[in-house]
C-alpha positions as CSV (number, residue, x, y, z in Angstrom):
1,X,45.6,-38.7,-30.5
2,X,46.2,-40.3,-27.4
3,X,47.9,-36.8,-26.0
4,X,44.8,-35.0,-27.0
5,X,42.7,-37.3,-25.3
6,X,44.8,-37.1,-22.2
7,X,44.3,-33.3,-22.5
8,X,40.6,-33.3,-22.9
9,X,40.5,-36.0,-19.8
10,X,42.3,-33.9,-17.6
11,X,40.3,-30.7,-18.5
12,X,36.9,-32.7,-17.9
13,X,38.4,-33.6,-14.7
14,X,39.5,-30.1,-13.3
15,X,36.1,-28.9,-14.4
16,X,34.3,-31.6,-12.8
17,X,36.6,-30.4,-9.3
18,X,35.4,-27.2,-10.0
19,X,32.0,-27.7,-10.6
20,X,32.0,-30.1,-7.4
21,X,32.7,-27.3,-5.1
22,X,30.2,-25.0,-6.3
23,X,26.8,-25.0,-4.3
24,X,23.8,-25.9,-6.2
25,X,22.1,-22.7,-5.4
26,X,24.5,-19.7,-6.5
27,X,23.2,-17.1,-3.9
28,X,24.2,-17.3,-0.6
29,X,20.7,-16.6,0.8
30,X,19.6,-19.6,-1.0
31,X,18.9,-23.4,-0.4
32,X,17.5,-26.6,-1.6
33,X,15.4,-27.1,1.0
34,X,11.6,-25.8,0.4
35,X,11.5,-25.2,4.3
36,X,13.6,-22.5,4.1
37,X,16.3,-24.4,6.2
38,X,20.2,-24.2,5.5
39,X,21.4,-27.3,3.0
40,X,24.4,-29.2,2.9
41,X,27.3,-28.3,0.0
42,X,26.5,-31.5,-1.6
43,X,22.7,-31.0,-2.0
44,X,21.7,-31.4,-5.4
45,X,18.5,-30.0,-5.3
46,X,15.0,-30.6,-7.1
47,X,14.9,-30.0,-11.3
48,X,12.1,-27.5,-12.3
49,X,11.0,-26.4,-15.4
50,X,11.1,-22.3,-16.1
51,X,7.7,-20.7,-16.5
52,X,7.1,-17.3,-18.5
53,X,6.5,-14.5,-15.9
54,X,6.8,-17.1,-13.0
55,X,10.4,-17.0,-11.1
56,X,9.3,-20.1,-9.3
57,X,8.9,-22.2,-12.2
58,X,7.4,-25.4,-11.3
59,X,8.9,-25.0,-7.4
60,X,5.8,-23.5,-6.0
61,X,4.5,-26.9,-5.3
62,X,3.7,-28.5,-2.0
63,X,2.1,-27.9,1.4
64,X,6.1,-28.1,3.1
65,X,6.7,-25.0,0.9
66,X,7.5,-22.2,3.3
67,X,10.2,-19.9,1.3
68,X,10.1,-18.2,-1.7
69,X,11.6,-19.9,-4.7
70,X,12.7,-19.1,-7.8
71,X,13.8,-21.8,-10.8
72,X,17.2,-20.9,-11.7
73,X,20.1,-22.6,-13.9
74,X,22.8,-24.7,-11.7
75,X,26.2,-24.5,-13.1
76,X,27.3,-27.4,-10.8
77,X,24.1,-29.5,-11.6
78,X,24.2,-28.4,-15.0
79,X,20.4,-27.8,-15.2
80,X,17.7,-25.9,-13.6
81,X,17.0,-26.5,-10.0
82,X,14.9,-25.2,-7.4
83,X,16.2,-22.9,-5.1
84,X,14.5,-21.3,-1.9
85,X,15.2,-18.3,0.2
86,X,16.4,-19.2,3.4
87,X,14.0,-18.2,6.3
88,X,14.6,-15.9,9.4
89,X,15.9,-18.1,12.7
90,X,16.0,-17.2,16.4
91,X,18.7,-14.9,17.1
92,X,21.4,-16.8,19.3
93,X,24.3,-14.4,20.6
94,X,27.5,-16.5,20.2
95,X,30.5,-16.6,22.5
96,X,32.7,-13.3,22.9
97,X,35.1,-13.2,19.8
98,X,33.4,-15.7,17.9
99,X,32.8,-15.4,14.1
100,X,30.5,-17.2,11.6
101,X,32.8,-18.6,9.0
102,X,32.9,-22.0,10.5
103,X,29.5,-22.6,11.2
104,X,28.0,-25.2,9.4
105,X,24.2,-25.9,7.7
106,X,21.2,-26.0,10.5
107,X,23.7,-23.9,13.1
108,X,21.1,-22.6,15.8
109,X,22.8,-19.5,15.6
110,X,21.6,-16.8,13.0
111,X,23.2,-17.4,9.8
112,X,25.2,-14.3,8.2
113,X,23.7,-15.6,5.0
114,X,20.0,-13.9,4.9
115,X,18.8,-12.4,1.8
116,X,19.7,-8.1,2.2
117,X,16.8,-5.7,2.4
118,X,16.8,-2.2,1.9
119,X,15.9,0.2,4.9
120,X,12.6,1.3,5.7
121,X,11.3,-1.1,2.7
122,X,12.9,0.7,0.0
123,X,12.4,-0.9,-3.7
124,X,15.9,-3.1,-4.2
125,X,16.3,-4.2,-8.1
126,X,14.6,-7.3,-7.4
127,X,12.4,-7.7,-10.6
128,X,9.4,-10.4,-11.7
129,X,12.2,-12.3,-13.7
130,X,14.9,-13.5,-10.9
131,X,13.7,-12.3,-7.6
132,X,16.9,-11.7,-6.4
133,X,18.2,-8.6,-5.6
134,X,21.7,-6.9,-6.8
135,X,24.4,-7.1,-3.9
136,X,27.3,-4.3,-4.4
137,X,30.8,-3.4,-3.1
138,X,30.5,-0.3,-0.6
139,X,34.1,0.0,-0.7
140,X,34.9,0.6,-4.3
141,X,33.9,4.0,-5.0
142,X,34.9,3.9,-8.6
143,X,32.3,1.2,-9.2
144,X,30.3,-0.3,-6.4
145,X,28.2,-2.4,-8.9
146,X,24.7,-0.7,-8.9
147,X,22.7,0.2,-12.0
148,X,21.5,3.9,-12.7
149,X,19.4,5.5,-10.1
150,X,20.5,3.2,-7.3
151,X,22.9,3.5,-4.5
152,X,25.1,1.0,-2.8
153,X,23.6,1.0,0.8
154,X,23.8,-1.1,3.6
155,X,21.1,-3.6,4.4
156,X,18.6,-2.9,6.9
157,X,19.1,-6.9,8.1
158,X,23.0,-6.7,9.3
159,X,23.3,-6.8,13.0
160,X,26.6,-6.2,14.6
161,X,26.7,-8.5,17.7
162,X,29.4,-6.9,19.3
163,X,29.0,-3.6,18.4
164,X,32.3,-3.4,16.2
165,X,31.3,-1.2,13.0
166,X,35.3,-1.8,11.9
167,X,34.9,-5.7,12.2
168,X,32.2,-7.4,10.3
169,X,33.3,-10.8,11.5
170,X,30.5,-10.7,14.2
171,X,27.7,-9.5,12.0
172,X,24.9,-11.7,11.5
173,X,21.6,-11.5,9.2
174,X,22.8,-10.6,6.0
175,X,26.3,-10.3,7.2
176,X,27.7,-12.1,4.3
177,X,26.1,-9.7,1.5
178,X,26.0,-6.8,3.9
179,X,25.3,-4.1,0.9
180,X,22.6,-4.0,-1.7
181,X,21.9,-1.8,-4.6
182,X,18.5,0.4,-3.7
183,X,16.7,2.7,-5.4
184,X,17.6,6.3,-4.6
185,X,14.2,7.5,-4.8
186,X,12.5,5.4,-2.3
187,X,15.3,5.7,0.2
188,X,14.8,9.4,0.3
189,X,11.0,8.7,0.7
190,X,8.9,5.6,1.4
191,X,5.8,7.4,-0.2
192,X,7.9,6.9,-3.6
193,X,7.6,2.9,-3.1
194,X,3.8,3.2,-3.2
195,X,4.1,5.8,-6.2
196,X,6.1,3.7,-8.2
197,X,4.0,0.6,-7.4
198,X,1.2,2.2,-9.4
199,X,-0.6,2.6,-5.7
200,X,-0.5,6.4,-5.1
201,X,-2.5,8.5,-6.1
202,X,-4.8,6.0,-7.8
203,X,-5.7,3.4,-5.3
204,X,-4.0,5.0,-1.9
205,X,-4.7,8.8,-2.2
206,X,-2.2,9.0,0.7
207,X,1.3,7.1,1.0
208,X,2.1,5.7,3.9
209,X,4.8,7.1,5.9
210,X,7.1,4.3,6.4
211,X,7.3,0.5,5.3
212,X,6.3,-2.7,7.3
213,X,8.7,-5.3,7.8
214,X,6.7,-8.4,8.1
215,X,3.1,-9.8,7.6
216,X,2.4,-12.8,9.5
217,X,-0.4,-14.9,7.4
218,X,-2.9,-17.2,9.7
219,X,-2.2,-20.5,7.9
220,X,-0.7,-23.4,9.4
221,X,2.6,-23.0,8.7
222,X,2.3,-19.2,9.9
223,X,4.0,-18.2,6.9
224,X,5.9,-14.8,6.8
225,X,6.0,-12.2,4.2
226,X,8.5,-10.0,4.2
227,X,9.6,-6.8,2.5
228,X,12.2,-8.6,0.6
229,X,9.5,-10.5,-1.1
230,X,9.0,-9.2,-4.4
231,X,6.9,-11.9,-5.8
232,X,5.6,-14.9,-3.5
233,X,4.5,-18.0,-5.2
234,X,3.8,-20.3,-2.2
235,X,0.4,-21.5,-2.6
236,X,-3.2,-20.9,-0.6
237,X,-1.4,-18.4,1.6
238,X,-5.0,-16.9,2.0
239,X,-6.8,-19.6,3.1
240,X,-6.8,-17.7,6.4
241,X,-6.3,-14.3,7.4
242,X,-3.3,-12.1,7.9
243,X,-2.6,-12.4,12.2
244,X,0.2,-10.0,13.0
245,X,1.8,-7.1,11.5
246,X,5.5,-6.4,12.4
247,X,6.5,-2.7,11.9
248,X,9.9,-1.5,11.5
249,X,9.8,1.3,14.4
250,X,8.6,0.7,17.6
251,X,5.0,1.3,18.3
252,X,2.4,2.0,20.8
253,X,4.7,3.8,23.3
254,X,4.1,5.2,26.9
255,X,1.1,7.2,25.8
256,X,-2.2,4.8,24.7
257,X,-2.4,4.6,21.1
258,X,-5.2,2.5,19.3
259,X,-4.3,1.1,16.1
260,X,-6.7,0.4,12.7
261,X,-5.6,-1.9,9.5
262,X,-6.8,-2.8,6.1
263,X,-6.0,-5.3,3.9
264,X,-7.0,-5.4,0.3
265,X,-6.4,-6.6,-3.2
266,X,-5.5,-3.9,-5.2
267,X,-5.7,-5.8,-8.4
268,X,-9.5,-6.1,-8.3
269,X,-10.2,-3.1,-6.1
270,X,-12.6,-5.3,-4.3
271,X,-11.6,-8.1,-1.8
272,X,-10.7,-6.4,1.5
273,X,-10.9,-6.6,5.2
274,X,-10.7,-3.6,7.6
275,X,-10.7,-3.7,11.3
276,X,-10.5,-0.8,13.6
277,X,-9.4,0.0,17.4
278,X,-6.7,-2.9,17.8
279,X,-5.4,-2.6,21.5
280,X,-1.7,-3.5,21.3
281,X,-0.4,-5.1,24.7
282,X,2.9,-3.9,25.1
283,X,5.8,-1.9,23.6
284,X,7.5,-3.1,20.7
285,X,7.2,-3.7,16.7
286,X,4.2,-6.0,16.8
287,X,0.5,-5.3,15.9
288,X,-1.2,-9.0,16.8
289,X,-4.7,-10.5,16.2
290,X,-5.5,-8.5,13.2
291,X,-8.3,-10.2,12.2
292,X,-7.9,-13.4,14.3
293,X,-11.0,-12.6,16.3
294,X,-13.6,-12.0,13.8
295,X,-16.4,-12.1,13.6
296,X,-16.1,-8.9,15.6
297,X,-18.2,-5.7,15.7
298,X,-15.1,-3.7,15.1
299,X,-14.3,-5.5,11.6
300,X,-16.0,-5.7,8.4
301,X,-15.0,-7.3,5.0
302,X,-15.8,-7.6,1.4
303,X,-15.6,-10.5,-0.7
304,X,-16.5,-12.5,-3.5
305,X,-19.2,-14.9,-3.1
306,X,-19.5,-15.9,-6.5
307,X,-17.0,-17.7,-9.3
308,X,-14.0,-15.9,-10.3
309,X,-15.4,-15.3,-13.7
310,X,-18.6,-13.9,-12.6
311,X,-17.9,-12.4,-9.2
312,X,-20.7,-11.0,-6.5
313,X,-19.5,-9.0,-4.1
314,X,-20.8,-9.6,-0.5
315,X,-20.2,-8.4,3.1
316,X,-19.3,-10.5,6.2
317,X,-18.2,-9.7,9.6
318,X,-15.9,-12.9,9.0
319,X,-12.8,-13.3,7.4
320,X,-13.4,-14.5,3.5
321,X,-10.5,-15.8,1.6
322,X,-10.4,-14.0,-1.7
323,X,-11.2,-15.8,-4.6
324,X,-9.1,-15.2,-7.7
325,X,-7.5,-16.9,-10.8
326,X,-3.8,-18.0,-10.9
327,X,-2.1,-14.9,-12.0
328,X,-0.4,-13.3,-8.9
329,X,-2.5,-10.5,-7.3
330,X,-0.9,-7.5,-5.5
331,X,-1.9,-7.1,-2.0
332,X,-1.8,-3.9,0.3
333,X,-1.6,-3.5,3.9
334,X,-2.2,-0.3,5.7
335,X,-1.6,0.6,9.4
336,X,-2.8,3.6,11.2
337,X,-2.9,5.0,14.6
338,X,-5.0,7.1,16.9
339,X,-4.6,8.5,20.6
340,X,-8.1,6.7,21.1
341,X,-10.5,4.4,20.2
342,X,-13.0,5.6,17.3
343,X,-16.4,5.6,17.8
344,X,-18.9,3.2,16.0
345,X,-22.1,3.9,14.2
346,X,-25.1,2.2,14.7
347,X,-27.2,0.3,12.0
348,X,-28.3,2.3,9.2
349,X,-26.3,5.9,10.2
350,X,-25.0,7.7,7.4
351,X,-22.3,10.0,8.6
352,X,-18.8,11.2,7.2
353,X,-17.3,11.2,10.2
354,X,-18.3,8.0,12.0
355,X,-17.5,4.3,10.4
356,X,-20.4,2.2,10.1
357,X,-19.3,-1.5,9.9
358,X,-22.7,-2.8,10.0
359,X,-24.2,-4.4,7.0
360,X,-27.4,-3.3,5.2
361,X,-28.1,0.7,4.9
362,X,-25.1,3.2,5.0
363,X,-22.5,0.0,5.9
364,X,-19.0,1.0,4.6
365,X,-18.3,-2.1,3.7
366,X,-21.8,-3.3,2.5
367,X,-21.6,-3.7,-0.9
368,X,-25.0,-4.9,-2.1
369,X,-28.3,-4.7,-0.5
370,X,-29.6,-6.3,2.7
371,X,-33.4,-6.0,2.8
372,X,-33.8,-4.0,-0.1
373,X,-31.4,-1.4,1.7
374,X,-28.3,-0.4,0.0
375,X,-24.7,-0.1,1.3
376,X,-22.2,2.6,0.6
377,X,-19.1,0.2,-0.6
378,X,-18.4,0.3,-4.2
379,X,-14.2,0.0,-4.4
380,X,-11.7,0.1,-2.4
381,X,-10.3,3.2,-3.6
382,X,-13.5,5.3,-3.1
383,X,-13.2,4.1,0.8
384,X,-9.7,5.1,0.8
385,X,-10.3,8.6,-0.8
386,X,-13.8,9.0,1.2
387,X,-14.1,7.9,5.0
388,X,-10.6,6.5,5.9
389,X,-9.0,9.8,4.4
390,X,-11.5,12.1,6.2
391,X,-11.4,10.2,9.6
392,X,-7.8,8.5,9.5
393,X,-5.7,10.4,7.2
394,X,-2.2,9.2,6.0
395,X,-1.5,5.9,7.4
396,X,1.7,5.4,9.6
397,X,2.6,2.0,7.6
398,X,2.1,0.0,4.7
399,X,3.4,-2.7,2.4
400,X,2.5,-4.6,-0.7
401,X,3.5,-8.1,-2.2
402,X,2.1,-10.5,-4.8
403,X,0.2,-13.9,-3.8
404,X,-1.7,-16.7,-5.9
405,X,-3.9,-19.1,-5.2
């Protein structure tokens, strides 16, 4: 009996020792800190409860939350814990020859352990149950580890600091997990992302040419929603408007280009905000001041002025946050460009070739009546299939993500 007890104690001790070496959050791109900063190896995290259909469970919690979360079983804690996605930090090039294997939590250098993303916004295996993509082994030709219809692909956010493709020790971004399973059909064409999401052709008749890298929202924390965020459960992100788009390809080349953006709720096909004639100050990937300057004659929005249970849609030149229930809604951002600014129609103008962003008669985003005069707006899909398609054509870029109140 004594020997059996000794063996059992030894097994428990070994198991405890092994568990002590396992991080609370399993993936290298996860942290127990709700602000998205790296945690320590001994961090025990916050307990959570699973919620059916909600990867975040009860982790969606506070005003400090800046990163997407999942409620996942932790082997080291032997219970469910909140694990948040590490947030991108500023790039800092290390000294020549340096590697990242010894950098600790909180380092100022850009980490190697970011969540990998597929090129050009192609779909990964991320799903609504785990919000976690499947990584793979590019060098194992016999079994790279990807499901059927997916290809093992180098992540878009792997950055080779010193231009040494055969040496991965200096790769930052997703350098620790550089390969991700991406859906083959969406690798060949970004338009298939919108088709598989049920957006094209039902809502968006012409799918975008390429993805959008990220959208910055105008709340106090300036949350950034990226292509890796299949589902975002951080609450109250729409209290203020989207303020910046970061594109994948460089925009505004040396020849003058003017940009136009539509942000809308694809779940109710009503709430939306549209702005045209955005001038960009310099070459790069940033489209700034999307709706920051509203009210503005080049912008208009449709919003619900009634309760969520009995919506009453109205026109505004101010940005009006959507009102909806707690179920996640799918939001879409579309971006167009033209060689020069678009003309604006005057009040009451009826035209198929000029946007009328005024209230009242023939207003393109006026759903109700002003002084007894009906506007033109019915649904976002009708707007996209009508005047927007006629004047702007196919979007140059777009993305979608899920948000909730």
